[in-house]
C-alpha positions as CSV (number, residue, x, y, z in Angstrom):
1,M,-11.0,12.5,-17.0
2,N,-7.8,13.4,-15.0
3,H,-7.3,11.2,-12.3
4,S,-4.9,11.5,-9.4
5,I,-2.9,8.9,-8.6
6,C,-0.8,7.9,-5.4
7,V,2.5,6.5,-5.6
8,S,3.5,4.7,-2.1
9,G,7.1,3.2,-1.6
10,A,10.0,2.6,1.1
11,A,11.8,6.3,1.3
12,D,14.9,4.0,2.2
13,G,16.2,0.1,2.9
14,E,16.1,-2.4,0.4
15,S,12.8,-1.9,-1.3
16,V,14.2,1.3,-2.7
17,D,17.5,-0.8,-4.2
18,S,15.3,-3.0,-6.1
19,S,11.9,-0.7,-7.3
20,C,13.7,2.7,-7.9
21,G,13.4,1.9,-11.6
22,L,9.9,0.6,-11.6
23,A,9.1,3.3,-9.9
24,Y,10.3,5.8,-11.9
25,E,8.8,3.7,-14.9
26,V,5.0,4.1,-13.3
27,G,6.0,8.3,-13.2
28,V,6.6,7.9,-16.4
29,H,3.1,5.7,-17.2
30,I,1.2,8.2,-15.3
31,A,2.1,11.4,-16.8
32,K,2.0,9.9,-20.3
33,S,-1.4,8.8,-19.4
34,G,-2.6,12.1,-18.9
35,H,-3.1,12.1,-15.4
36,V,-1.6,13.7,-11.8
37,L,0.9,11.6,-9.8
38,T,0.7,12.4,-6.1
39,T,3.3,11.3,-3.4
40,G,4.7,12.4,0.1
41,A,7.3,14.7,-1.1
42,T,10.0,12.7,0.1
43,V,13.2,10.1,-1.0
44,G,13.4,7.3,-1.9
45,V,10.4,5.5,-4.4
46,P,8.5,8.1,-4.5
47,M,11.4,10.6,-5.2
48,Y,12.1,8.3,-8.8
49,A,8.4,8.0,-9.3
50,A,8.2,12.6,-9.2
51,K,11.3,12.1,-11.8
52,G,9.5,9.7,-14.0
53,A,7.0,11.9,-14.0
54,A,8.7,14.9,-14.2
55,D,10.7,13.4,-17.1
56,A,8.0,12.7,-19.0
57,G,6.3,16.1,-18.9
58,G,3.5,15.6,-16.2
59,V,2.2,16.9,-13.3
60,S,3.3,15.9,-10.2
61,I,2.1,17.3,-6.2
62,G,3.9,16.4,-3.4
63,F,2.2,15.9,0.5
64,S,5.3,17.1,2.6
65,P,4.6,15.9,6.8
66,A,6.2,19.9,7.2
67,A,4.6,22.8,7.5
68,S,6.8,25.0,5.3
69,L,9.4,24.7,3.0
70,R,11.7,25.6,5.4
71,S,10.7,22.5,8.0
72,H,10.5,20.3,4.9
73,V,14.5,20.9,3.4
74,K,15.8,22.1,7.0
75,K,13.9,19.4,9.5
76,Y,12.7,16.6,7.5
77,R,15.6,16.6,4.7
78,L,13.5,16.3,2.2
79,P,13.6,17.3,-1.4
80,I,11.8,19.8,-3.6
81,G,13.2,18.8,-6.9
82,F,10.8,17.1,-9.9
83,Y,7.0,18.7,-8.5
84,N,5.0,21.2,-9.6
85,Y,3.7,21.5,-5.9
86,I,4.4,21.2,-2.9
87,N,1.1,21.0,0.1
88,F,2.8,21.5,3.1
89,T,0.7,19.2,5.1
90,G,1.9,20.3,9.1
91,M,1.0,16.3,9.9
92,N,4.1,14.9,10.2
93,Y,4.2,11.2,9.0
94,I,1.5,9.6,10.0
95,G,-1.4,12.6,9.3
96,R,0.7,13.4,5.9
97,D,0.0,9.7,5.1
98,I,-3.8,10.3,5.5
99,H,-3.9,13.1,4.0
100,L,-2.4,12.3,0.9
101,V,-4.4,8.7,0.2
102,M,-7.8,10.9,0.8
103,S,-6.5,13.4,-1.7
104,S,-5.7,11.0,-4.2
105,D,-8.1,8.5,-7.0
106,A,-6.3,5.5,-6.4
107,V,-3.1,4.2,-4.8
108,I,-0.3,1.9,-6.2
109,T,2.5,0.7,-4.3
110,V,6.1,0.3,-5.5
111,G,8.0,-1.5,-2.9
112,G,7.1,-0.1,0.4
113,R,7.2,-0.7,4.6
114,M,5.3,0.5,7.5
115,G,4.5,4.0,6.1
116,S,3.3,1.8,2.7
117,L,1.3,-0.2,4.5
118,H,-0.5,2.3,6.4
119,E,-1.3,4.1,3.4
120,F,-2.2,1.0,1.9
121,A,-4.5,0.4,5.1
122,T,-6.0,3.3,4.9
123,A,-7.3,3.7,1.2
124,I,-8.8,0.4,1.6
125,E,-10.5,1.5,4.1
126,A,-12.0,4.5,2.3
127,H,-13.1,1.5,-0.6
128,M,-10.0,3.0,-3.4
129,P,-8.6,1.1,-5.9
130,C,-5.5,-0.3,-4.8
131,G,-2.5,-1.0,-7.4
132,V,0.2,-3.4,-6.2
133,L,3.4,-4.0,-8.7
134,L,4.5,-7.0,-8.4
135,G,8.3,-7.8,-8.2
136,S,9.5,-4.7,-6.9
137,G,10.3,-6.2,-3.2
138,G,9.1,-5.1,0.3
139,L,5.3,-4.2,0.8
140,A,4.0,-5.1,-2.5
141,D,5.7,-8.8,-2.4
142,Y,4.2,-9.4,0.7
143,L,0.5,-8.3,0.2
144,P,-0.9,-11.1,-1.9
145,K,0.1,-13.9,1.1
146,L,-0.9,-11.0,4.0
147,L,-4.4,-10.7,1.8
148,E,-5.5,-14.2,1.6
149,E,-3.6,-14.8,5.4
150,M,-6.4,-12.3,6.8
151,G,-9.4,-14.6,5.0
152,E,-12.6,-12.9,4.7
153,L,-11.2,-9.6,5.4
154,G,-8.7,-10.1,2.8
155,R,-10.8,-11.5,0.2
156,Q,-13.0,-8.3,0.6
157,A,-10.0,-6.0,0.2
158,K,-8.9,-8.3,-2.7
159,G,-11.5,-6.6,-4.7
160,L,-10.4,-3.1,-5.0
161,V,-6.7,-4.5,-5.1
162,Y,-5.2,-5.2,-8.7
163,F,-1.3,-6.5,-9.3
164,D,0.7,-6.6,-11.8
165,T,4.6,-6.8,-12.7
166,D,4.7,-4.4,-15.4
167,P,4.6,-0.5,-14.0
168,E,2.7,0.0,-17.9
169,R,0.2,-2.2,-17.3
170,L,-0.9,-1.6,-13.9
171,V,-1.1,1.8,-14.6
172,K,-3.7,1.1,-17.2
173,K,-5.4,-1.4,-14.8
174,I,-6.0,1.6,-12.6
175,V,-7.4,4.1,-15.0
176,E,-9.8,2.4,-16.7
177,V,-10.8,1.2,-12.7
178,L,-11.1,5.1,-12.5
179,D,-12.5,5.8,-15.7
180,E,-15.3,3.7,-14.8
181,Q,-16.0,4.9,-11.7
182,N,-16.4,8.1,-13.0
183,K,-18.1,8.0,-16.1
184,D,-20.8,8.8,-15.1
185,I,-19.3,12.1,-14.6
186,K,-19.8,15.0,-17.6
187,L,-16.4,16.6,-18.4
188,D,-17.9,19.7,-19.8
189,G,-19.9,20.4,-16.3
190,I,-18.1,23.4,-15.8
191,K,-19.8,25.2,-18.9
192,E,-23.2,23.6,-17.9
193,D,-23.3,24.2,-13.9
194,W,-26.4,24.1,-11.5
195,A,-24.6,27.4,-10.1
196,V,-25.0,29.2,-12.7
197,K,-28.9,29.1,-12.7
198,A,-28.9,31.2,-9.5
199,S,-30.4,34.4,-10.4
200,I,-26.8,36.7,-9.1
201,C,-25.1,34.1,-11.8
202,E,-27.3,35.1,-14.7
203,P,-25.7,38.4,-16.1
204,L,-22.8,37.1,-16.3
205,A,-23.9,33.4,-17.4
206,G,-23.5,34.4,-21.5
207,K,-20.4,36.4,-21.3
208,Y,-18.2,34.1,-19.7
209,G,-19.6,31.2,-21.5
210,F,-21.5,29.4,-19.5
211,V,-24.5,27.5,-20.1
212,S,-26.8,28.4,-17.6
213,G,-30.4,26.2,-16.9
214,K,-29.1,23.2,-18.6
215,T,-28.4,21.3,-15.1
216,T,-30.3,20.5,-12.1
217,G,-28.8,20.6,-8.3
218,H,-29.7,22.7,-5.4
219,A,-27.3,24.9,-3.1
220,G,-25.8,23.5,0.2
């Protein structure tokens, strides 16, 4: 199954210097495993992850704080390379963070600062799997201590958090968790969708290769 995995990290600062190569590797391994990379369409760590995915022939989607391409480039001064598609959210950075996380299936933190903490907290609140690349500096290396100091709340959150020092292993862990969570979803569901049971679809079902009447469901 194809998953959307967000790479969260700083746009600039010390952790970019220490983690840009690691972010690139994470992007490469997300692409090589056949999944979609999502980022904040910004510079720094997210850009290196997007470049890694692009170089590996993968799909990369950026979520911009801007409302248009012009605003993205001229006002926010953000890159447009390495992305297959950019979603211009028009929600500034705070709203963009939430939209990005909630449009993804998991979040991997590489380095990071306050924006990455916001994305991490949003993912935890949404009960979403979170990978943390230890050794990448910034927020990523502080999170174990933060969760420990949060007591019971931190222990509850830890059930959603997966730590590793190796980009490939971390991506593999997150993919395995997502596969397990979604194992009850049929990959060929499009061929047996409940919607084609509706009388209006029946005449066309055979023509377009749908198999009608094999699954249950109801129209909302």
